[in-house]
N, C-alpha and C positions, 0 to 999 in steps of 0.2 A: 392336419396333415394328410396328401392325397394317398391313395393306396394303385397299386400295378398290376395289369398283368403281364407279366416278364415271358417274353417267346425265344427260345432257341430259333434257329434259322432253318440249315439245312436239314430237313428230317422231320421238322416239325411246320414250319409255314410251308415248305416246298417240298418236294419229292430230292430225295439225295440221291444224286446220280454220282457220286464222288465229290469232286470238286465244281461247285456252281460257278461259273464265272461269265457265263454268256446268256444272254438274254432270251434267246432261243430256247436255253435249256431249263429256264426256272419255270416250273411247273406248280400251284398250289397243291397242297395238300387236300383232301377233301374234308370239309367239317371247319377248315381255318377261317372262312368268313363268319359262318352262324356264330363261331366262339368268340370272336372281334365283335361282333354285333352285339353279341350278348354282356360281353366285359363293357363296353361303350355306353351301352344303357344303364348299366349299374354301377356307371361311375370311375370304372377303373381306366389308368392312362396305360395305353400298349407300348411297352418297351421292348426291343429287339436286344439281345444279349448272344453275340456271336463271335466263335473262335473265327478267324481266319489265315491260319498258317501257311496257307497255300501261296499266300504272297511273299513270305521271307522263306519258303522253299521254292519259289521260283517259278511256280506252275502258271501264276497270273500276275497283274500288275493292281497296285492300287486303284488306277485310272480302271480297268477291268471291275472292280469290285464297286467302286462307287457308281458305274453305270446301273448293273443289277442292281444296288441298293437302291438310286432313286427311281427305276421302273418298279420294284415292288411298293415304294412309300407311294407312287401316283395309280399303282395297279388298286391298291386299298383304299385310296382317296376316291377312287371313279365307284368303287362299293360304297362310298359314306362312311370310311373308317379312317381315323386319324392315326396315323403311326405317331406318338409322341416324340420318341427320339429312337436313335439306333447306336447301339455301343459295341466297336469290333476290337479286337484285339488279332494283330498282324503275326505275333511274334510268338516262337515255338518256347521260349523260357520268359516268364513275367508274372506279375503278380495279378494282371489281367487276366489271364489265361486261364479257363476254367479248367480243374474245378477250382481254384484261386476265386475268391468273391470280387475283384477288384472293380469290374464292370459294376456289379451289381450295386457296390456301393458308392460310386460315381454317380450312378442314377441316383440314388437315395439322397446322396447331399444336392444333387443338382434341382431333383423335383420335389424334396421334402417328404418323401415317400414312409409311410408307416410300414414296414416291411413284415411286420408278424400279420397284419390285415391282406397282405398281397398274395397272389399266387403265381406260380411259375410253372411254365410247361417245358419238358427236353425229351428227347429220343435218348439219351445216353445215361449214365449215371453221373458221369462228370457234370452233368446242366443240374443235377439235382443236389448232387454234393456244392457245387458252387451257390446256388440259391440259400439252401441250409445253411453254410457259413455266413452268408450275408444277413441271416436272420428272418427268411422269408416262410411265414407259417404255414404254406398249403403249396404243396409240389407235387407234381404229377407227370409221371412218367408212361412215355408211350410205347408199348412193346406188345408183339403177338401173344408173348406168354403173361398170360393175366396174375400167373403164380410165381412170377420170378421175383428172387430175393430183391429188394431194393430199401433205400431208406428214404423213398418219396410217400408222400401221404396215401398216394393211392397209385398202383398201375393201371392204364388205361388201356383198352386196344384201338381205341379211335378218338379223333378229337370230339366229336358228337359225345361221347363220354365224359370229355372234361367239361364240354359246356353243361352237362347234366348234374355235374358236381355243382358247378357255379351257381347255376338257377335254384337246386334245391336247397330247403331250409335246413339247416345242421342240426343232428343233434349232438346235445351236450350234455355231459355228464358230471356234476360237482360232488365230490364227498368229502363231506366233516362232519364228522362227531365230536367227542370228547367235552370236556367240560365248557361251561359258558364261556369264561375268560379266554379260553384255546379257539373259541368260535369267533369272537370280535375279534381277536388278534389276527383272523385271517379273512376278513369282512373288505381288507384292501385288495385282496388278491381275487374275492370273487367280483368286487367291482372292474378290476382290471379284465377279467374273462369276458363281463359283458361288455365292455366297452371295445373289445376285440372280437366278439362274436354279436355282434348287435343286434342283428337280424335273426340269430339262430333259437332254437328251441331248449332251453337251458331247465335242466331238470335236478335239483338238490336233494342228495341223499344223507339225512342227518337224524338226529333223536329228538322226542317230544320237547323236551325243552327248549330249544332254539326254534322251533317252527314260527313263533308270533314274529320275532325280530327278523325273521328269514324272508316271511311275507310281506311285514312292513318296508322291507328294502326295496320291491317291487325288481328285484334282480332276476326272479325266477319265475318259470312258467308252469312247472310243477313242483311238488317236493315229496320225496318217498320217507316213508317215518320207519327207521331201522334203529329200535334200542337196543339191539345185539344181544338178544335173549341167547338160551340155550335150546328154545324149540325148534326142531327139526323142520317144523313147517312154515316158519319163520326163514330159515337159514336157506329153503329151497324157493320161497317167494323171493329173496332180495337176490341171490347168484342167478338162478335159472331163469325168473321172469325179468328181472331189473336187468343184470349185468350182461347175460347172454344173449337174450330174444330180443331184446331192444336194437344192438346193434349200433351203439353210439358211434358217432364218426371220433370224437375225443373224450375221453376222461380226464378229468382235472382230479387229481388226489392230495387233497389239501390232509389227509391224513396220513402221515408218513410212516407209523407204525402199528402194531397192533394186529386187530383180527383182521383189517382190510388187507393188511398188506401180507400177513403171513397165513390165512385163510382163504378170504374169499378171493383175490387174485390167483391164487395158484388153480384153485378150481376153475374159475372161469376160465383160466388160460389152457387147461387140461381138455375140457369139454368144448370149448368154443370151436366152430368150424370157420370163423371167420377172422379177418386181420383186428388186432387190438393196439391202439394209440393212447397210451397212459402218459401224462404230464405232472411231474410233481416239482413243486416249487425247492429252489435250494436257498434259504434264508430270503432275501426280500428283492432280489436283483437276479435271478435266473431261473429257467425250466429244464428240469432234465425231462426229455422225452425219449420215452421207450417204447419202440415198435413193434410187436411182435406178428410174423409173419406166420399164419396158419393156412396150410393145404388140406387139410382135414382135419376132424375130431379125433379127440382120444391121443393127442400127442401135444409136446411142450411148445412147436413151431421154431421159428430163428429170430432173435433178436437183435435188432440195431438201435443204438443209443444216438443221441444229438443233445446238445446244450445249447438252449436259447438265451439270450441277453435279453432280458426284458424286466422292468421294474415291476414291482407290485405298486397300486395307487396307496394313497394316503386317506382313508376314509375319515369324513366329517359327520357321517349319522346325521345329515340335515333331514332324512326321511323321519327322523324319531320326531314324534311333536306330542309336548306334553298335554295332558289332559285337562281339561278347564276343572273338573272336579278336584283334582290335587293342587293346580294352580290358586285356585280359592282358600287353600288350606296356609298357604306360605307365609310368612313373615313379611311385613312391609318393609322393613329395614334390609340391614347385612344381615347374612347367616353361613352359617359353616354348615356342610353337608356331612354328615358322620355314615361312615358304613361298616358297623360292627362285625358283621357276618364272617363267616369263612366254611368251609366243605366241613362237614362232619368227621372226614376219613383223614382231614388235616390240622386238627385243633393246635397244632404246635405254630399256626400261622397266625393264631387269633390273639391281639391285643386284646387283655382284660377288660371288661364292661366297666368295671370300675375306673380304668385309667379315661375311657372315654366319658364317664360321669364328672369325672375331676376335671377334666377338659373344658367340657360344657360350664361349668360354675364359673371357670376363670376367663371364659368367654361372655358370660352374662355379665361378670363386673364391669366389662367393657362394654357392654350394652349390645352385645352380640349377639343374634340368637343361633341357635342348635336345630338343626332337621335330621332327624333318625328314620331312616329306612330300613327294609327287612322285610324277611319273610316268616312265616308261621316258624321255620325252624328256628329261626332266632330270639324268639318271644322270650326265655328267660332271660336271656343276655339282656334284650332290648328292655324286659320290665326292671332289671336291675338301674339300669341307665335311668330310666323315667322316676324310679322312686328317690333316687339322691339328685336327680336334675329335673322336676317336673314342670320346669318352664319350657322344655325342649319341645319340640314340635314332633307328635309322633305319625310317621305315615307308615308304620309296619301294616304291611297287606294292602296297604291303598295305593301303589304304586306297581305298574308294569315296567319290563326292561326299555319299553320305549318312550318310558317319561323320563329316564333318568338324564339323556345329554341336555334336555330343557332344565330340568331341577339344578343340574351341573353348573351348567354354562351362567345361570342367575346368581350363583352362590360366590360368596368371596374366595372361597377355596372348599375343597372335600379332601375329606382324611377318613382313609380305608386301608384295609390290608391287601394281600395279595389272592385277589377276589374276582369273579368276573365281573359283577357291577363296576369295581375300581378300575379294571382293564377298559371295559367301554367309555370309562367318563374318563379316562385317559385319553385315548383315541380320537374323541369326539371335539378335542383341544381344550376342555375345560382345565382349571387350577388343581392341582391333586398333591397333596402329600402321601407317598403312599409307605406302608410299613412292613418291613419286611422281617422273618425269621433267617437268623444267618446258615439254615441248612438250604436255604432256596439258592439255587446256583446264581450268578452275578448276572446270566444273560437275561434271566427273568424280569431284572430292574428295568423300567421303562425309563430312558432318558429324558420323557417330555415331564415325568413326574420329578417333586422332589423328594429323593429316596432316603428313608432311615432305615439303619439295618440294626439289630440288638447285636448286643456282642456274643453272648453265649444264649440268648432267649429274644422272642420279640418284645417280653415286657422289659427288658432293660432299655427298651427306650422308654426316655421320661417322660413324663405330661408336661413338664416345664420347656423341654426342648421343643416340642410339637408346638405349645402356645406361642413361645418365642419366634418360632417360622412362622406362624402364623401372623402375628402382631407386625415383625421386620421385613417381612417379604410382600404381605397382600393389604395388609388393614393401613388406611389414612384416618386419620382422626377427621 
């Protein structure tokens, strides 16, 4: 898809004398050629979006408008700038008339434009609203009042300021703490953010257990470790030094509740002396943008909101590579990967280790090997499995999270509960039988997996049920 710089005409490209319909009155604004040269060099199509209600009002004719339009195109061409197209609306009432998005959407369809990567510039709020309504991700309002309340990404006093915004390296902060499974489920959004801000400097704020996977992904330039302690100095480091002082262009908050929303953001909002733009996913198909306009510190500022229709990507975790030492330990033939662990705080989500052992025995009788993974925290449960099914391959403490996609994709199928490794394996596209306790919300059950739910407890799921599912769905003699 291409990207575009959408420009309003009167008041943005040329000086607005009222209704400009004579060539003699068409005078370029300072900085417009520099902005367009910059955009063109960066690969943006230049598209003009202009209301021309003076035609319907009878102030001038379509012929008058077309003569000025051709003069503008030729003038830009003489400066080495190609105007890809000009969309205009002569009507007073029309879905094309800004602030309606009609002209933007026509341009999107005609030229296959990625609107979220695109920029728009206008001198009226209706220009900004039209661009936002069409999904344009970067919108700049020209105004002498830099503190003006606007839905625009930024209010600029000159076109050179807009050019500087286009040239600079954006600073993006992505926030995601939570359990490993929650982190994995947001990898699609992280990949989409990098895709939409390809050249930006993106910083991730997360907790220590997620760092290795985050580094392996290659999505982030920097990682801030925030283990959400109760230490006041950690709070100062995170809120003052990171959230306030670094003045990020956009903050993507993938942590929609808890400390970030209830403590970090209110404190940041009160003490910041600059505008803040926070974007938060709504399910997998939208982003809620909240722009907080600040005129001074020690105030809450004014908030405007907008929803973008933009989908999360489906991550396949191809960046995860299996370690050769782990690969050498794997069985030569078919194997089933077993994931017996779960959070110590949520033992109701654990399928008993005796069940995994019985499953291993039944699979062994079918000449299907089993491979068991886990950390030191699962040692007692894994020992039970290995005692009753000693023919299983024990990879406890021998794997990293980055090994799991490779392990899982080679397996006949993977069997595990509602835990981080299981979610990672599901998202990477491997075959998974997921075991759930009835206490867990239905929306936690991933449709990509074959889900079993215990009636009153996770241990109401029978070993024979799981075994039959493996044989009937995944095994070929």
